[in-house]
C-alpha positions as CSV (number, residue, x, y, z in Angstrom):
1,X,0.0,0.1,0.0
2,X,1.4,3.5,-0.9
3,X,0.7,6.8,0.8
4,X,-2.1,8.0,-1.5
5,X,-3.9,4.7,-1.3
6,X,-3.5,4.5,2.5
7,X,-4.5,8.2,2.9
8,X,-7.6,7.6,0.9
9,X,-8.4,4.5,2.6
10,X,-8.2,6.2,6.0
11,X,-10.5,8.9,4.8
12,X,-13.0,6.6,3.5
13,X,-13.3,4.8,6.5
14,X,-14.1,8.0,8.6
15,X,-15.0,11.3,6.8
16,X,-15.8,10.3,3.3
17,X,-19.1,9.1,2.2
18,X,-19.0,5.4,1.3
19,X,-19.7,5.3,-2.3
20,X,-19.2,1.2,-2.4
21,X,-22.5,0.6,-0.8
22,X,-20.6,-0.7,2.3
23,X,-20.6,1.2,5.4
24,X,-17.3,2.8,6.8
25,X,-15.8,1.6,9.7
26,X,-17.0,4.6,11.5
27,X,-20.4,4.4,10.2
28,X,-20.9,0.8,11.3
29,X,-19.7,1.6,15.0
30,X,-22.0,4.5,14.9
31,X,-24.8,2.4,13.9
32,X,-24.1,-0.2,16.6
33,X,-22.8,-2.5,14.2
34,X,-19.5,-4.6,14.3
35,X,-16.9,-3.5,11.7
36,X,-16.5,-5.9,8.8
37,X,-13.7,-8.6,9.2
38,X,-10.4,-7.1,8.4
39,X,-11.3,-3.2,8.4
40,X,-9.5,-2.6,11.7
41,X,-6.3,-4.5,10.3
42,X,-6.5,-2.4,6.9
43,X,-6.8,0.9,8.9
44,X,-3.8,-0.2,11.1
45,X,-1.8,-0.9,8.1
46,X,-2.9,2.4,6.2
47,X,-1.9,4.0,9.5
48,X,1.6,2.8,9.5
49,X,2.1,3.6,5.8
50,X,0.8,7.3,6.6
51,X,3.2,7.4,9.4
52,X,5.8,6.5,7.7
53,X,5.4,8.7,4.7
54,X,4.8,11.7,7.1
55,X,7.7,11.3,9.4
56,X,9.7,14.2,8.1
57,X,6.8,16.2,7.3
58,X,6.2,19.4,9.8
59,X,2.4,19.4,9.4
60,X,-0.7,17.4,8.7
61,X,-3.5,18.4,6.4
62,X,-6.8,19.2,8.4
63,X,-9.0,16.6,6.8
64,X,-6.3,13.8,7.6
65,X,-6.2,15.0,11.0
66,X,-9.8,15.1,11.5
67,X,-9.9,11.6,10.1
68,X,-7.2,10.5,12.9
69,X,-9.4,12.4,15.6
70,X,-12.6,10.4,14.3
71,X,-10.5,7.0,14.7
72,X,-9.1,7.9,17.9
73,X,-12.0,9.6,19.5
74,X,-15.2,9.2,17.9
75,X,-15.0,5.5,17.4
76,X,-14.2,4.9,21.2
77,X,-17.2,7.1,22.1
78,X,-19.5,5.2,19.9
79,X,-18.1,1.9,21.1
80,X,-18.8,2.9,24.9
81,X,-22.3,4.1,24.1
82,X,-23.2,0.9,22.5
83,X,-22.0,-0.8,25.3
84,X,-23.9,1.0,27.8
85,X,-27.2,0.3,25.6
86,X,-26.3,-3.4,25.7
87,X,-24.5,-3.8,22.2
88,X,-22.3,-7.1,22.4
89,X,-19.3,-6.0,20.5
90,X,-16.9,-8.6,19.3
91,X,-14.4,-9.4,21.8
92,X,-11.2,-8.0,19.9
93,X,-13.0,-4.7,19.1
94,X,-12.1,-2.9,22.3
95,X,-8.3,-3.9,21.8
96,X,-8.5,-2.8,18.1
97,X,-9.8,0.7,19.0
98,X,-7.0,1.2,21.5
99,X,-4.5,-0.1,18.8
100,X,-6.0,2.5,16.3
101,X,-5.8,5.2,18.6
102,X,-2.2,4.5,19.5
103,X,-1.5,4.4,15.6
104,X,-3.2,7.6,15.2
105,X,-1.5,9.4,18.1
106,X,1.8,8.2,16.7
107,X,1.1,9.5,13.2
108,X,0.1,13.0,15.0
109,X,3.1,13.1,17.4
110,X,6.0,11.9,15.2
111,X,4.7,10.4,11.9
112,X,6.6,7.2,12.8
């Protein structure tokens, strides 16, 4: 995966409307549905690629920063709200959200 593909994937899974008839990672969690198998893993890979590509960049574009915020904060908020409403999330989703937040923080902090 190259940087443009990784960036676009992150945006499609968070801020960009889904045009493929398949709900994005964030949309699914907001709707109280578990992510599609592989979505979190693909996001982690994309975050690593973006982080590696941006390691030497002094700034980050607003849309990408917002997508990283949504991954790290909004997805956790929706997960907790669903859990409080009795949604039975997949057992590994909690850990996946923690890993996604850590990866997003790494991109924002040092890009690596």
